[in-house]
C-alpha positions as MATLAB code, in Angstrom:
seq = 'MPEAGAPFRIESTEHTGITVSSLDEALSFWSGVMGFEHLYTWDFDDSSFLGELVGVKTAAARIAMVKGPGHLIELLEYRSPDDRRVLKPRSCDIGSVHVAFRVENLDALLMRARATGWKAVSKVQTVESGERTGLRLVYVRGPDGLTVEFLEYPKDLLAATP';
ca = [
      -0.232    0.014    0.062;
       1.709    3.457   -1.422;
       1.677    5.860    1.882;
      -0.053    8.914    0.966;
       2.528   11.298    0.459;
       4.353    9.077   -1.842;
       5.100   11.412   -4.834;
       3.236   11.114   -8.306;
       3.185   13.171  -11.780;
       0.181   13.582  -14.081;
       1.800   12.553  -17.673;
      -0.572   14.123  -20.292;
      -4.307   14.418  -20.467;
      -5.929   11.379  -21.819;
      -9.502   12.424  -23.128;
     -12.609   14.100  -22.355;
     -15.650   11.939  -21.726;
     -19.269   13.190  -22.350;
     -22.503   11.632  -22.349;
     -24.823   12.109  -25.212;
     -28.643   10.658  -25.425;
     -27.384    9.723  -29.185;
     -24.081    8.390  -30.082;
     -25.039    8.518  -34.189;
     -25.677   12.538  -33.479;
     -23.027   13.215  -31.297;
     -20.876   11.669  -34.381;
     -22.725   13.609  -36.692;
     -21.296   16.846  -34.715;
     -17.659   15.931  -33.810;
     -17.005   14.340  -37.081;
     -19.223   15.991  -39.463;
     -19.161   19.201  -37.888;
     -15.565   19.809  -36.039;
     -13.499   16.939  -38.269;
     -12.794   14.894  -35.651;
     -11.437   11.450  -36.625;
     -13.768    8.846  -35.605;
     -10.925    5.864  -34.002;
     -13.696    3.347  -32.552;
     -16.815    2.571  -31.540;
     -17.184   -0.340  -28.669;
     -20.421   -1.669  -27.167;
     -20.543   -2.649  -23.182;
     -23.698   -4.730  -22.695;
     -24.048   -4.597  -18.581;
     -21.471   -6.242  -17.407;
     -19.509   -5.820  -13.718;
     -16.292   -4.167  -15.380;
     -18.553   -1.287  -17.030;
     -20.676   -1.030  -13.817;
     -17.644   -0.994  -11.527;
     -15.554    1.466  -13.450;
     -18.389    4.408  -13.455;
     -19.897    3.602  -10.648;
     -23.136    2.435  -12.147;
     -24.562   -1.155  -11.568;
     -26.346   -2.615  -15.005;
     -24.544    0.244  -16.603;
     -24.526   -0.768  -20.673;
     -23.314    1.696  -23.363;
     -21.909    2.480  -27.152;
     -18.775    4.387  -26.611;
     -17.221    5.888  -29.626;
     -13.497    7.559  -29.678;
     -13.001   10.610  -31.579;
      -9.499   12.238  -32.505;
      -8.950   16.172  -33.096;
      -6.076   18.226  -32.567;
      -4.232   17.404  -29.546;
      -6.940   16.148  -27.763;
      -9.803   12.899  -27.695;
     -12.948   13.177  -26.564;
     -14.629   10.079  -25.554;
     -18.970    9.839  -26.423;
     -21.302    7.872  -24.024;
     -24.274    6.335  -25.465;
     -25.481    4.739  -22.019;
     -28.551    2.295  -22.342;
     -28.856    1.299  -18.749;
     -29.965    1.835  -15.927;
     -33.596    3.011  -17.021;
     -33.438    5.772  -14.305;
     -30.899    8.186  -16.614;
     -31.444   12.015  -16.436;
     -31.073   14.566  -18.807;
     -29.047   17.585  -17.093;
     -28.891   20.618  -18.775;
     -26.792   22.822  -16.552;
     -26.225   26.460  -17.286;
     -22.508   27.845  -17.138;
     -23.043   28.858  -13.805;
     -24.084   25.900  -12.220;
     -22.150   23.887  -10.042;
     -20.906   20.647  -11.920;
     -20.897   22.643  -15.226;
     -18.357   21.687  -17.722;
     -16.892   22.931  -21.081;
     -14.444   22.028  -23.343;
     -12.868   25.341  -25.189;
     -10.965   25.005  -29.101;
      -8.660   27.243  -30.619;
     -10.651   27.903  -34.560;
     -10.079   29.286  -37.134;
     -13.067   30.674  -39.012;
     -15.301   30.991  -36.472;
     -18.222   32.236  -38.299;
     -18.456   29.293  -40.839;
     -18.238   26.755  -37.811;
     -20.896   28.487  -36.125;
     -23.234   27.746  -39.287;
     -22.366   24.442  -39.868;
     -22.850   23.447  -35.914;
     -26.469   25.247  -36.543;
     -27.181   22.840  -39.004;
     -27.087   19.964  -36.242;
     -28.972   21.806  -33.593;
     -25.903   23.387  -31.532;
     -26.794   26.745  -30.776;
     -24.465   29.946  -29.702;
     -25.736   30.874  -26.046;
     -25.114   34.483  -27.101;
     -23.642   36.822  -30.091;
     -19.963   36.326  -30.793;
     -17.978   38.291  -28.213;
     -14.881   40.310  -29.154;
     -12.472   41.196  -26.985;
     -11.729   45.111  -27.093;
      -8.427   45.864  -24.816;
      -5.912   44.273  -23.009;
      -3.191   41.695  -24.314;
      -5.862   39.392  -25.936;
      -7.736   42.512  -27.882;
      -9.165   41.206  -31.227;
     -10.165   37.786  -29.860;
     -13.486   36.741  -30.888;
     -15.193   33.906  -28.495;
     -18.507   32.366  -27.931;
     -20.229   29.182  -25.756;
     -22.236   26.932  -28.045;
     -24.742   24.631  -26.426;
     -25.648   21.275  -28.107;
     -28.966   19.591  -27.952;
     -27.699   17.545  -24.797;
     -26.929   20.416  -22.757;
     -23.030   20.324  -23.288;
     -21.338   23.658  -23.571;
     -18.620   24.214  -26.099;
     -16.322   27.307  -26.483;
     -14.522   28.405  -29.299;
     -12.108   31.308  -29.484;
     -10.614   32.648  -32.914;
      -7.475   34.102  -32.336;
      -6.619   37.521  -34.748;
      -3.640   36.610  -36.997;
      -1.177   39.033  -35.764;
      -2.084   37.477  -31.642;
      -2.196   34.106  -32.810;
       1.955   34.731  -33.448;
       2.588   35.305  -30.123;
      -0.149   32.865  -28.262;
       1.420   29.288  -27.211;
];
């Protein structure tokens, strides 16, 4: 048994998992709109492995992994248990999470996202002063309530941003 103060190191970020109501619709957004590569889809019947892993007895799910620039997104469509709920927290609600992506041609992406049911929660905001002047950003919410943030840096600021 390791001691509580034993050293450890985080090596990298592995993936972000997102529970969705329809894996097919989620793939149409993440692969079709965002251009992420669909790596695989796995089917997990009600098994002790998945149930133990996620802490939900009788969990059964279809799971797909998509790969974008520098990050993996795991999409999970649970088929059981029957008492699943759809939560659509606002950005200010405790437990709300968003994933942010640096993009090129924000307006074109927003048009494509809108066609699949993803809507901006406001008009695109532009930073008007300071070291990020010209940065355009917007939160977009999907049909399941997931929020993603898109940021478009102006060309001159992009060259200086890591």
